[in-house]
C-alpha positions in Angstrom: 88.9 136.4 96.0 87.8 133.7 93.8 87.9 130.4 95.4 91.6 128.2 95.4 90.4 125.1 94.2 91.9 121.8 96.0 91.0 118.1 95.5 92.5 114.7 96.5 95.0 113.0 94.0 96.5 109.7 93.9 99.5 108.7 91.8 100.0 105.2 91.2 102.1 102.7 89.3 103.2 99.2 89.4 107.1 98.9 89.8 108.8 96.0 88.2 112.2 95.0 89.0 114.5 91.8 88.4 115.9 90.4 91.7 119.8 89.3 91.4 121.1 86.0 93.4 121.3 87.2 96.7 117.9 88.9 96.8 116.4 86.0 94.8 117.5 83.4 97.3 116.5 86.1 100.5 112.4 86.5 99.1 112.0 82.9 97.9 113.6 81.5 101.3 110.6 83.8 103.1 108.5 81.7 100.6 109.8 78.8 102.1 109.8 80.4 105.9 113.5 80.5 105.8 115.3 83.6 106.6 118.7 84.0 104.9 121.5 86.6 105.4 124.8 87.1 103.7 128.0 86.9 105.2 130.7 89.5 104.8 134.4 89.0 104.4 135.1 90.0 107.9 132.7 87.3 109.1 129.7 89.5 109.7 126.1 88.4 108.7 123.8 91.0 107.3 120.2 90.7 107.1 118.4 91.7 104.8 121.2 90.7 102.5 122.9 92.9 99.9 124.9 92.0 96.9 128.0 94.3 97.7 130.2 94.7 100.9 128.9 98.2 102.7 132.6 98.5 103.5 134.6 97.4 100.7 132.3 97.3 97.9 133.3 93.7 97.3 130.7 91.2 95.8 129.4 88.8 98.3 127.1 85.4 98.0 127.7 83.7 100.8 124.2 83.2 102.0 123.7 81.7 105.6 120.5 80.9 107.6 119.6 82.8 110.5 116.8 82.5 113.2 113.3 83.8 112.7 113.6 84.9 116.5 115.7 88.0 117.6 116.0 91.0 119.6 114.5 94.4 119.3 117.1 97.0 119.3 115.1 99.9 118.8 111.3 100.9 118.1 108.5 103.7 117.1 105.1 103.5 117.9 102.7 103.9 114.8 99.3 105.2 116.3 97.5 105.2 113.0 98.0 102.5 110.6 97.8 103.5 107.1 96.5 101.8 103.9 98.8 99.2 102.8 101.1 98.9 106.0 101.3 95.3 107.7 98.9 95.3 110.2 95.3 97.2 110.4 95.6 98.1 114.1 98.3 100.3 116.0 101.5 98.5 116.3 105.3 99.2 116.8 107.8 99.5 114.0 111.0 97.7 115.2 114.4 97.2 114.0 115.0 93.3 115.0 118.4 91.6 114.9 117.6 88.2 114.3 119.6 85.6 116.1 122.6 84.8 114.0 122.4 88.4 112.1 124.5 90.9 112.6 122.3 94.0 111.4 118.7 95.0 112.0 115.5 94.2 110.0 112.8 96.7 110.1 109.2 95.1 110.6 106.0 95.6 112.3 105.6 94.5 116.0 102.0 93.0 116.7 101.3 94.2 120.3 98.8 95.5 122.8 100.1 99.5 122.9 103.5 100.9 123.5 104.0 100.2 127.3 104.3 96.4 125.8 107.6 97.3 123.7 111.1 97.8 125.1 114.5 97.6 123.5 115.8 94.2 124.1 112.7 92.4 124.1 112.6 89.2 122.2 110.4 88.6 119.5 109.7 86.1 116.5 108.3 86.0 113.0 104.6 85.6 112.2 104.4 84.0 108.9 101.7 85.1 106.6 99.2 82.4 105.9 99.8 82.9 102.2 103.8 83.3 101.0 104.6 84.0 97.5 108.0 85.6 98.1 108.2 89.1 99.1 108.7 90.8 102.5 104.9 90.4 103.4 105.7 86.8 103.7 106.4 87.9 107.3 103.2 89.1 108.4 104.8 90.8 111.3 106.9 89.9 114.5 105.3 88.6 117.8 106.8 88.6 121.0 108.6 85.7 122.4 109.8 83.9 125.5 111.0 80.7 124.3 114.5 79.1 124.2 117.3 81.0 122.7 118.4 80.0 119.3 121.2 77.8 118.6 122.9 78.4 115.5 124.0 75.2 113.5 127.5 76.3 112.8 129.3 77.0 109.5 128.3 74.6 106.6 124.8 73.6 108.3 121.5 75.3 107.3 119.8 76.3 104.4 122.5 77.2 101.5 119.9 79.2 99.9 119.3 77.0 96.9 115.4 76.3 96.3 113.2 75.1 93.5 111.1 77.4 91.5 113.3 80.5 92.6 111.7 84.4 92.5 113.4 86.0 89.9 111.3 89.1 90.0 108.7 91.5 92.0 105.9 93.7 91.1 105.6 96.5 94.2 102.7 98.9 93.9 103.9 102.5 94.5 101.3 105.1 95.2 101.0 108.4 96.8 98.0 109.7 97.9 97.8 113.7 98.8 95.4 116.9 98.7 96.4 119.0 95.4 96.1 122.8 95.6 96.9 124.4 92.2 97.1 128.0 93.4 95.7 131.3 92.2 96.7 130.8 88.9 95.7 127.1 88.0 92.7 127.5 89.8 92.0 130.5 87.6 92.6 128.2 84.6 90.7 125.6 85.6 87.6 127.4 86.1 88.2 128.9 82.7 88.2 125.3 81.5 84.4 124.6 82.8 83.5 127.6 80.3 85.0 125.6 77.6 87.7 128.6 77.5 91.9 128.4 78.0 93.6 131.0 79.5 97.3 131.8 80.4 99.1 134.5 82.3 101.6 136.9 80.5 104.7 137.6 81.7 105.3 141.4 82.5 108.8 141.1 81.7 109.8 138.8 78.6 105.6 139.3 77.3 105.5 135.3 76.9 102.1 133.7 77.6 102.4 130.5 79.7 99.2 128.0 79.4 98.8 126.5 81.8 99.9 129.5 84.0 102.2 128.8 86.4 101.9 132.1 88.7 105.4 133.4 87.7 107.6 133.3 84.6 110.0 130.6 84.5 112.4 132.2 82.8 112.2 135.9 84.1 111.3 134.7 87.4 108.8 137.2 87.9 105.0 136.9 89.2 102.4 136.9 86.3 98.9 138.3 87.1 97.7 139.2 83.4 95.2 136.9 82.0 95.4 136.1 78.4 92.6 133.8 76.3 94.5 131.4 74.2 93.4 129.0 71.2 90.8 127.4 70.9 93.0 126.1 67.8 96.6 125.1 68.2 99.7 123.5 66.4 101.0 120.0 66.8 104.7 120.6 67.7 106.0 117.4 68.4 104.2 113.8 69.3 104.9 110.3 70.0 102.8 107.2 69.4 101.5 105.2 72.4 101.6 101.3 71.9 101.5 100.2 75.8 97.8 100.3 77.1 97.7 102.0 80.8 95.7 100.7 83.6 92.1 101.7 83.7 92.3 104.0 80.6 89.8 103.2 78.3 91.6 104.0 74.9 93.1 101.6 72.6 96.3 101.3 71.1 98.0 102.8 69.5 97.1 106.6 70.0 99.0 109.6 69.6 100.0 112.0 72.4 101.1 115.3 71.4 102.7 118.8 72.4 100.0 121.3 71.2 100.6 124.8 71.2 97.6 126.9 71.2 97.1 130.1 69.1 98.6 133.0 71.2 100.5 130.6 74.0 104.3 130.4 74.1 104.1 127.2 75.9 102.9 123.8 74.5 100.5 121.6 76.8 99.8 118.2 76.3 97.2 116.2 74.7 96.0 113.1 73.0 95.2 113.5 69.4 92.1 111.8 67.9 89.8 111.8 64.7 92.6 111.0 62.5 94.6 107.6 62.1 97.8 107.8 64.3 100.1 107.0 61.2 98.8 110.4 59.5 99.7 112.5 62.6 102.5 114.7 61.8 104.3 118.1 63.5 102.6 121.6 62.3 99.4 119.4 62.3 96.3 122.3 63.3 93.8 121.1 65.5 91.1 122.1 67.9 89.8 120.8 71.3 87.2 118.3 71.8 85.4 118.7 75.2 84.6 116.0 77.3 80.6 115.5 77.7 80.5 117.3 80.8 82.5 120.1 78.9 85.1 120.7 81.8 88.1 119.8 79.9 89.3 119.0 76.3 89.2 115.0 76.1 91.2 115.2 72.9 92.4 117.5 70.1 91.2 116.6 66.4 92.4 118.2 63.2 90.6 121.3 62.3 90.9 121.3 58.7 93.2 124.1 58.4 96.5 123.9 56.4 99.7 122.6 58.1 101.8 125.7 60.3 104.8 126.6 58.3 107.8 125.3 60.9 109.3 128.3 61.5 105.8 129.4 63.5 106.5 127.1 66.3 110.1 125.7 66.2 110.5 127.4 69.4 108.1 125.6 71.0 109.2 122.3 70.3 
């Protein structure tokens, strides 16, 4: 049996979102070492705050300051912290009901071990040395045995108005995992190393899928017959990219296209080069340009053949 490939894969992108008035006040407050909740119509104080009452769905904006101290309501021990978590040593995830709040805030508790954590223990916020208006401005919670917090009462405490309010955040989203392409795609990748492109034919509908999936998505039956396709192909549709991607050394604008390789019944994706971006068109005949190592096509370029007739690729758009 041929070796089935596997490799680490990282999917990462920055997620940018704007903040409404409630979240803006909450995160700006953290920057200023102030914890804010929001009061609902029935008098409960929610921390972290939300913009709409979870019971009535009414909009709520009555901000109220709560204490940086609170009580652990439940917890779980984290034996092996992962990249990007609040602490790099084992810690407890805790749900903390801050004094003055009626709901729990999830964060990390810095404590020597699981034997030192219990429901009902008193904790307080440990603020980050550098704060920017994010949940990470709370570095973690730590055990606390000081005096109980006394509420300033209605109309007292911070009202949520600050100078230089935080209006948006950029949160990195990342997923690390090991990907195994399976039998069919392992064969496809091994063939690319030989500068060949192979697909698999469905025994029922006879369509050739590239890259192969191991099963026909239309008929639902397994595929095993390998078919070499290309190297030439046809641009079926395309888009012009005007936003430069992080860590991608390609100048914008450039063209990314669906390319139906000769003999294939499924178009694959590829970048188009060797031609001005505004001259790329549907029906353009192209060929692969392999990477320096020859393991996969870096891009596709015009091969000099006349454009394909629309009827030849209209089913592959």
